[in-house]
C-alpha positions in Angstrom: 2.3 -43.4 13.2 4.7 -44.6 10.5 8.0 -42.8 10.6 9.8 -41.2 7.7 12.7 -43.1 6.2 16.0 -41.9 7.6 18.0 -39.8 5.2 21.0 -42.0 5.8 19.2 -44.6 3.7 20.0 -42.4 0.7 23.4 -44.0 0.5 22.0 -47.6 0.6 19.4 -46.7 -2.0 22.0 -45.2 -4.3 24.1 -48.2 -3.9 21.3 -50.6 -4.7 20.3 -48.5 -7.7 23.7 -48.3 -9.3 24.8 -51.8 -8.6 21.7 -53.2 -10.1 22.5 -51.8 -13.5 24.8 -54.1 -15.5 27.3 -51.5 -16.7 27.5 -50.1 -13.2 27.4 -53.2 -11.1 31.0 -54.4 -11.0 32.6 -51.0 -10.2 29.8 -49.9 -7.8 30.0 -52.8 -5.4 33.1 -51.2 -3.8 32.4 -47.5 -4.4 28.6 -46.9 -3.9 29.0 -46.4 -0.2 31.0 -43.3 -0.9 28.1 -41.5 -2.6 26.6 -38.6 -0.5 23.3 -36.8 -1.1 22.5 -33.6 0.7 20.2 -30.6 0.2 20.1 -27.0 1.2 17.9 -26.0 2.9 17.7 -29.4 4.7 13.9 -29.1 4.8 12.3 -28.3 1.4 10.7 -24.9 1.7 7.8 -23.2 0.1 9.1 -20.0 -1.6 6.7 -18.1 -3.8 4.6 -20.7 -5.5 7.2 -23.5 -5.5 8.6 -26.0 -3.0 12.4 -25.4 -3.4 15.7 -26.7 -2.4 19.1 -27.5 -4.0 20.3 -31.1 -4.0 24.0 -31.9 -4.1 25.2 -35.4 -5.0 28.9 -36.4 -4.6 30.1 -39.5 -6.5 33.4 -41.1 -5.7 36.0 -42.2 -8.2 35.2 -45.3 -10.3 31.6 -45.2 -9.3 30.0 -43.9 -12.5 30.6 -46.1 -15.6 32.2 -44.3 -18.5 29.5 -45.7 -20.8 26.5 -45.1 -18.4 23.7 -42.6 -18.6 21.4 -41.7 -15.6 18.1 -39.8 -15.6 17.5 -38.5 -12.1 14.1 -37.0 -11.3 13.3 -35.2 -8.0 9.9 -36.2 -6.7 7.9 -35.1 -3.6 5.8 -37.9 -2.3 3.0 -36.9 0.0 2.7 -38.7 3.3 -0.8 -37.4 3.6 -2.4 -38.9 0.4 0.5 -40.5 -1.4 0.4 -38.1 -4.4 3.7 -37.8 -6.2 4.8 -34.4 -7.6 7.7 -34.6 -10.0 10.2 -31.9 -10.8 12.5 -31.3 -13.8 14.9 -34.4 -14.3 18.6 -34.1 -14.7 20.6 -36.3 -17.1 24.1 -37.5 -16.3 26.6 -39.3 -18.5 29.9 -41.2 -18.3 33.0 -39.7 -19.8 32.8 -41.9 -22.9 29.2 -41.0 -23.8 28.8 -38.7 -26.8 25.9 -36.5 -25.6 25.3 -33.1 -24.0 24.5 -34.2 -20.4 26.4 -33.4 -17.2 29.6 -35.5 -17.3 30.6 -37.6 -14.3 34.2 -38.6 -14.9 35.7 -41.9 -13.9 37.8 -40.0 -11.3 34.6 -38.9 -9.5 32.6 -35.8 -9.4 29.4 -34.0 -8.2 26.3 -32.4 -9.5 23.6 -30.2 -8.2 19.9 -30.0 -8.9 17.8 -26.8 -8.2 14.4 -28.3 -7.3 11.3 -26.1 -7.8 8.1 -28.0 -7.8 4.7 -26.2 -7.7 3.4 -26.4 -4.2 0.4 -28.4 -3.0 -0.8 -28.5 0.6 -0.5 -32.3 0.7 3.3 -31.8 0.5 3.3 -30.5 4.1 4.2 -34.0 5.3 6.2 -35.7 2.5 9.5 -36.9 1.3 11.7 -35.6 -1.4 13.2 -38.5 -3.2 15.3 -39.0 -6.3 14.0 -41.5 -8.8 16.5 -42.8 -11.3 16.5 -44.5 -14.6 19.7 -45.9 -16.2 20.9 -47.1 -19.6 24.3 -48.2 -20.9 26.1 -47.8 -24.2 28.0 -50.9 -25.2 30.8 -50.4 -27.6 29.6 -50.3 -31.2 26.0 -50.8 -30.1 23.0 -48.5 -29.8 22.1 -47.1 -26.3 19.4 -49.2 -24.8 16.1 -47.8 -23.4 16.2 -46.4 -19.8 15.5 -48.9 -17.0 13.6 -47.5 -14.0 14.8 -48.5 -10.6 12.1 -48.8 -7.9 14.2 -48.0 -4.9 14.2 -44.2 -4.6 16.9 -42.1 -2.9 15.4 -40.3 0.1 16.8 -36.7 0.2 14.6 -34.8 2.7 11.5 -35.0 4.8 8.6 -32.6 4.4 7.9 -29.2 3.0 8.0 -26.1 5.3 5.2 -23.8 4.2 5.7 -21.1 6.8 5.2 -18.5 4.1 1.5 -19.4 4.2 1.4 -18.3 7.8 1.3 -14.7 6.6 -1.7 -12.6 7.6 -2.7 -11.8 4.0 -5.2 -9.2 4.9 -4.2 -6.4 2.5 -4.9 -2.8 3.7 -7.8 -1.1 1.9 -7.8 2.7 1.7 -10.6 5.0 2.7 -11.0 8.1 0.5 -11.1 10.9 3.0 -14.0 13.3 3.5 -13.5 17.1 3.4 -16.0 17.8 6.2 -15.2 20.8 8.3 -17.1 21.4 11.6 -16.6 25.2 11.2 -16.7 26.8 7.7 -16.3 30.4 6.6 -18.4 32.3 4.1 -17.9 35.8 3.1 -19.3 38.7 1.0 -17.4 41.8 -0.3 -18.1 45.2 -1.7 -16.0 48.1 -3.0 -16.1 51.9 -2.8 -14.2 53.5 -5.7 -12.6 57.0 -5.4 -11.6 59.8 -7.7 -7.8 60.4 -8.0 -6.4 62.1 -4.9 -9.8 62.3 -3.2 -11.2 60.5 -0.1 -14.9 61.5 -0.2 -17.5 58.8 -0.8 -19.8 59.6 -3.7 -23.5 58.8 -3.4 -23.3 56.7 -6.5 -20.9 54.3 -4.8 -23.4 53.7 -2.0 -26.1 52.8 -4.4 -24.2 50.0 -6.1 -25.5 46.4 -6.1 -22.5 45.0 -4.2 -23.3 47.4 -1.3 -26.9 46.1 -1.2 -25.6 42.5 -1.4 -23.3 43.1 1.6 -26.2 44.5 3.6 -28.4 41.5 2.8 -25.6 39.1 3.6 -25.1 40.6 7.1 -28.8 40.5 7.8 -29.3 36.9 6.5 -26.5 35.5 8.7 -27.3 37.4 11.9 -29.4 36.0 14.7 -28.4 32.4 14.0 -26.8 30.6 16.9 -24.6 28.6 14.5 -23.3 31.6 12.7 -20.9 34.2 13.9 -20.8 37.4 11.9 -17.5 39.2 11.9 -16.7 42.9 11.6 -16.7 44.7 8.3 -13.0 44.3 7.5 -12.1 47.3 5.5 -8.9 47.8 3.4 -8.3 51.2 2.0 -5.8 51.8 -0.8 -4.2 54.5 -2.9 -2.9 54.0 -6.4 1.0 54.2 -6.5 1.2 57.3 -8.7 1.9 60.0 -6.2 4.2 60.9 -3.3 4.4 58.1 -0.8 3.6 60.2 2.3 0.6 61.7 0.5 -0.7 58.3 -0.6 -0.3 56.8 2.9 -2.5 59.6 4.4 -4.9 59.3 1.5 -5.5 55.6 2.1 -6.1 56.3 5.8 -8.6 59.0 4.9 -10.4 56.8 2.5 -10.8 54.1 5.2 -12.2 56.6 7.6 -14.7 58.1 5.1 -15.7 54.6 4.0 -16.6 53.7 7.6 -18.6 56.9 8.1 -20.5 56.7 4.8 -21.4 53.0 5.0 -22.3 53.2 8.7 -24.6 56.1 7.9 -26.2 54.2 5.1 -26.7 51.1 7.3 -28.3 53.3 9.9 -30.5 55.1 7.4 -31.6 51.7 6.0 -32.5 50.6 9.5 -30.2 47.6 9.5 -31.5 45.3 12.3 -27.9 44.5 13.6 -25.2 46.5 15.0 -22.3 46.4 12.6 -18.7 47.2 13.6 -15.9 48.1 11.3 -12.2 47.1 11.3 -10.5 49.7 9.2 -7.0 49.2 7.8 -5.0 51.8 5.8 -3.0 49.8 3.2 -1.2 52.6 1.5 0.0 52.2 -2.1 -1.3 49.0 -3.7 1.7 47.8 -5.6 0.5 44.1 -5.4 -2.8 45.1 -6.9 -0.9 47.1 -9.6 1.3 44.1 -10.5 -1.7 41.8 -10.7 -3.6 44.1 -13.0 -0.6 44.7 -15.3 0.0 40.9 -15.6 -3.6 40.4 -16.7 -3.5 43.3 -19.2 -2.3 43.6 -22.7 -0.9 47.2 -22.4 2.3 48.2 -24.3 5.6 47.8 -22.5 3.9 45.3 -20.1 7.1 43.2 -19.8 9.2 46.3 -19.1 6.9 47.5 -16.4 7.0 44.1 -14.7 10.7 44.1 -15.0 10.9 47.5 -13.1 8.7 46.0 -10.3 11.1 43.0 -10.0 14.2 45.1 -10.1 13.2 47.8 -7.6 11.5 47.4 -4.2 11.6 51.1 -3.3 8.1 52.5 -4.2 9.5 56.0 -5.0 12.1 54.5 -7.5 9.4 52.3 -9.0 7.1 55.3 -9.4 9.8 57.4 -11.1 10.9 54.6 -13.5 7.4 53.9 -14.6 6.5 57.6 -15.1 9.6 57.8 -17.4 7.8 55.4 -19.8 5.5 58.2 -20.9 3.4 56.2 -23.4 3.0 53.3 -21.1 2.2 55.5 -18.1 -0.6 57.2 -20.1 -2.3 53.8 -20.6 -1.7 52.9 -16.9 -3.3 56.2 -15.8 -6.4 55.4 -17.9 -6.8 51.6 -17.4 -4.9 50.4 -14.3 -4.5 53.1 -11.7 -8.2 54.0 -11.3 -9.0 50.4 -10.3 -6.6 50.7 -7.4 -8.2 53.8 -5.8 -10.6 52.0 -3.5 -11.8 50.6 -0.2 -12.6 47.0 -0.1 -15.1 45.8 2.6 -15.4 42.1 3.5 -17.6 40.4 6.0 -16.7 36.9 7.2 -19.1 34.6 8.8 -18.1 31.5 10.8 -20.7 28.8 10.3 -20.8 25.9 12.8 -21.8 22.7 11.1 -23.9 19.9 12.5 -22.8 18.2 15.7 -22.1 14.5 15.8 -25.5 14.0 17.4 -27.2 16.0 14.7 -25.5 14.0 12.0 -26.5 10.7 13.6 -30.1 12.0 13.9 -30.1 12.8 10.2 -28.7 9.4 9.3 -31.5 7.8 11.3 -34.3 10.0 10.0 -33.5 11.6 6.7 -30.0 10.9 5.4 -30.6 12.6 2.1 -30.7 16.1 3.7 -27.0 15.8 4.4 -24.5 17.0 1.8 -21.9 14.7 0.5 -19.1 15.7 2.9 -21.5 15.4 5.9 -22.4 11.9 4.7 -18.8 10.8 4.3 -17.9 12.2 7.7 -21.0 10.7 9.4 -19.9 7.2 8.4 -16.8 7.6 10.5 -19.0 8.1 13.6 -20.1 4.4 13.4 -18.3 1.2 14.1 -20.8 -1.2 12.7 -20.3 -2.0 9.0 -24.0 -2.1 8.2 -24.6 1.6 9.0 -21.3 2.5 7.4 -22.4 0.8 4.2 -25.8 2.5 4.3 -24.2 5.9 4.5 -21.6 5.4 1.9 -24.2 3.9 -0.5 -26.3 7.0 0.0 -23.4 9.3 -0.7 -22.5 7.3 -3.8 -25.9 7.1 -5.3 -27.2 10.6 -4.5 -24.1 12.5 -5.4 -22.5 10.0 -7.9 -19.5 10.3 -5.6 -16.5 8.1 -6.3 -15.4 8.4 -2.7 -18.8 7.0 -1.6 -18.4 4.0 -3.9 -14.7 3.5 -2.9 -15.6 3.6 0.8 -18.5 1.3 0.3 -16.1 -1.2 -1.2 -13.8 -0.8 1.8 -16.6 -1.8 4.1 -17.6 -4.8 1.9 -13.9 -5.9 1.7 -13.7 -5.8 5.5 -16.7 -8.0 5.6 -15.0 -10.5 3.3 -17.3 -9.7 0.4 -14.6 -9.2 -2.3 -17.1 -9.6 -5.2 -19.2 -6.8 -3.9 -16.1 -4.7 -3.0 -14.8 -5.2 -6.6 -18.0 -3.9 -8.1 -17.9 -0.8 -5.9 -14.2 -0.2 -6.6 -14.7 -0.5 -10.3 -17.6 2.0 -10.2 -15.3 4.4 -8.2 -12.6 3.9 -10.8 -15.1 4.7 -13.6 -15.6 8.1 -11.9 -12.0 8.7 -10.9 -9.3 6.4 -12.2 -6.4 8.4 -10.8 -7.3 8.4 -7.1 -4.5 6.5 -5.3 -7.0 5.0 -2.8 -9.1 3.5 -5.6 -6.1 2.2 -7.4 -4.8 0.6 -4.2 -8.1 -1.1 -3.5 -8.3 -2.6 -7.0 -5.0 -4.1 -6.1 -6.4 -5.5 -2.9 -9.2 -7.3 -4.8 -6.7 -8.6 -7.4 -4.5 -10.0 -4.5 -7.6 -11.6 -2.9 -8.3 -13.3 -6.3 -4.8 -14.7 -6.4 -3.7 -12.3 -9.2 -0.4 -11.3 -7.7 1.1 -9.8 -10.8 -2.0 -7.6 -11.4 -2.1 -6.6 -7.8 1.6 -5.6 -7.9 0.9 -3.3 -10.8 -1.9 -1.5 -9.0 0.1 -1.1 -5.8 3.1 0.3 -7.8 0.8 2.9 -9.4 -0.7 4.0 -6.1 0.8 6.6 -3.7 -1.6 5.6 -0.9 0.3 4.7 2.3 -1.6 1.4 2.3 -0.1 0.5 -1.1 3.5 0.4 0.3 2.4 -2.2 2.9 0.5 -4.2 0.3 3.5 -4.3 -2.0 5.2 -6.2 0.9 2.5 -8.8 0.9 3.1 -9.4 -2.8 6.8 -9.7 -2.2 6.2 -12.1 0.7 3.9 -14.2 -1.5 6.5 -14.3 -4.2 9.2 -15.4 -1.9 11.1 -12.1 -1.9 11.5 -12.0 1.8 14.1 -9.2 2.2 12.0 -6.9 0.0 8.9 -7.8 2.0 10.6 -7.1 5.3 11.4 -3.6 4.2 7.8 -2.6 3.5 5.8 -4.7 5.9 5.2 -4.0 9.6 4.1 -5.9 12.6 3.6 -9.7 12.5 4.1 -10.0 8.7 7.4 -8.2 8.9 8.6 -10.6 11.7 7.6 -13.6 9.5 9.4 -12.1 6.5 12.5 -11.7 8.7 12.3 -15.3 9.9 11.9 -16.6 6.3 14.9 -14.4 5.3 17.0 -16.1 8.0 17.0 -13.3 10.5 15.9 -15.5 13.4 17.0 -13.2 16.2 15.3 -10.2 14.8 12.1 -12.2 14.2 12.1 -13.5 17.8 12.6 -9.9 19.0 9.6 -8.6 17.0 7.4 -11.6 17.9 8.1 -11.4 21.6 5.4 -8.9 22.4 2.8 -10.4 20.1 -0.1 -12.6 21.3 -2.1 -13.6 18.2 -2.6 -17.2 17.2 -0.3 -16.8 14.2 2.5 -15.2 16.2 2.3 -17.9 18.9 2.3 -20.6 16.2 5.4 -19.2 14.6 7.1 -18.8 18.0 6.4 -22.5 18.5 8.1 -23.2 15.1 11.2 -21.3 16.2 11.2 -23.1 19.5 11.1 -26.4 17.6 14.0 -25.4 15.4 16.0 -24.5 18.5 15.1 -27.8 20.2 13.2 -26.0 23.0 10.3 -28.5 23.8 8.8 -26.4 26.6 8.6 -23.2 24.6 7.2 -25.2 21.6 4.4 -26.7 23.7 3.5 -23.5 25.6 3.4 -21.3 22.5 1.5 -24.0 20.5 -1.1 -24.4 23.3 -1.6 -20.6 23.2 -2.1 -20.7 19.5 -4.6 -23.6 19.7 -6.5 -21.8 22.4 -6.9 -18.8 20.2 -7.6 -20.7 17.1 -8.4 -24.5 17.2 -7.3 -24.8 13.5 -3.7 -24.4 14.7 -3.9 -27.9 16.0 -4.8 -29.2 12.5 -1.8 -27.3 11.0 0.5 -28.6 13.7 -0.5 -32.2 12.8 1.2 -31.8 9.4 3.9 -29.3 10.4 7.3 -30.6 9.3 9.0 -28.2 11.6 7.5 -30.2 14.5 8.6 -33.5 13.0 11.2 -34.2 15.6 8.5 -33.8 18.3 5.8 -35.9 16.8 6.3 -38.5 19.6 7.0 -36.1 22.4 4.6 -36.8 25.2 3.4 -33.2 25.7 3.1 -32.6 22.0 1.0 -35.7 21.5 -1.3 -34.5 24.2 -2.4 -31.4 22.2 -1.8 -32.6 18.6 -3.1 -35.7 16.9 -0.5 -36.6 14.3 -1.4 -38.6 11.2 0.9 -39.6 8.3 1.3 -42.5 5.9 4.2 -43.2 3.7 4.5 -45.0 0.4 8.2 -45.7 0.7 
């Protein structure tokens, strides 16, 4: 293997460069050795989409000619294929040059270059060099063309692309089902009473809602999956009489309702034994308020104000009766509706068991309702069956959740094109659902559209979107922001890239994935721990052989490229142009 040039050669190269230029040559022979070239970070680092570092060059006194001009270009030279990647050049001028470049005075000075070169994988093993071109201005004469010098100044070795070790699997969001194993259905009927009376009139027993209540009880009885409750009866009095009288009146109305309806059920030969749960509710002020709010009666606002001001029923009654005109309307339109008994029968319906749902999926999936379909999909672990069920829900019921969840399954299978089509169909049916919005962001991120993905994640309130925002921040090189929203391995990686090595090590300690072991090997290399490097790298390679290929071009392992144990597990290859 051919080694990288030692960075100390930067001084020699700089000396050779500047002394070879006529206007620099005489003064540089004695001063060039004082030039220093450094960069921070010392290893060029992938951050976002660019390989970045900051170069600082210190030039001693009498080293830079007052009539000289230098064009300095940072270039990353791949040791893998020899490709050169140039950054933005920087122009320097002596103190006598009339131009707008950075001035290096005769007394010496320094300059910095913020390097940001679009990343390419062939940069993993590389050198960052400075290429220079010089020209001199002679007194009274035109500046000559730049002259390129072929000896580059070596600044740094390699590009650390640890950012790409992120597990970029964005979290897709399932739209939840509303399946309930036990549901409740109910039917109600009313018996209306004459003012101050508790007897049940025959006309009330002949009403359609009484017949409907009977039919409901019969239809839901005798089914093992249905539990018919008691006839829950609430008996009321209108709030326009003495409180004690109305309390007794509501109780009597409840009792007479039970007797009359029970007698009717018996007369009609109801095939089930029906029990009553009778409750005397007293004066119905809540019902009174509700009816007044819905009405257009005179003094409506004033009546409601009385209700809000007074809680004592007797004070309320007195104040309202004082509004004679309003009370007359109340007596005709509102109060009669409150003199009633309300009967309600609740039935608990037990839904299909898991076994019954699976049987339906296997034999006749279309007999399931949409909620049963969406829930049934959660009973399976294989994606093929899940996709079948979600597709059925989507197509039969034109259900956005079915399309969304089908897309989730396809995304989990790596079929992002199919997932995108499903998510777009879901969005056409419901473009405000946070799960759908998040998932459109997941597809955009998979397509490399980070800005578009970020917009989707920002617009989604799904819990998954918060994590996915962190992935975008990580990919953009915003490591502190990424660490705040990510979790697990990716959070540890973000902490490491943000310089929090101790915290990253603590988080990685309990992880045993190939990525985690590889990053632990990198940390060990940075700390000079050969044993930990080799043991963690062996574990990573055992879990994923591709880790060995990555290690062969991992600049963070550069110092160990000739270590005996490292060479046993990694075949290093590199070639250099310089």
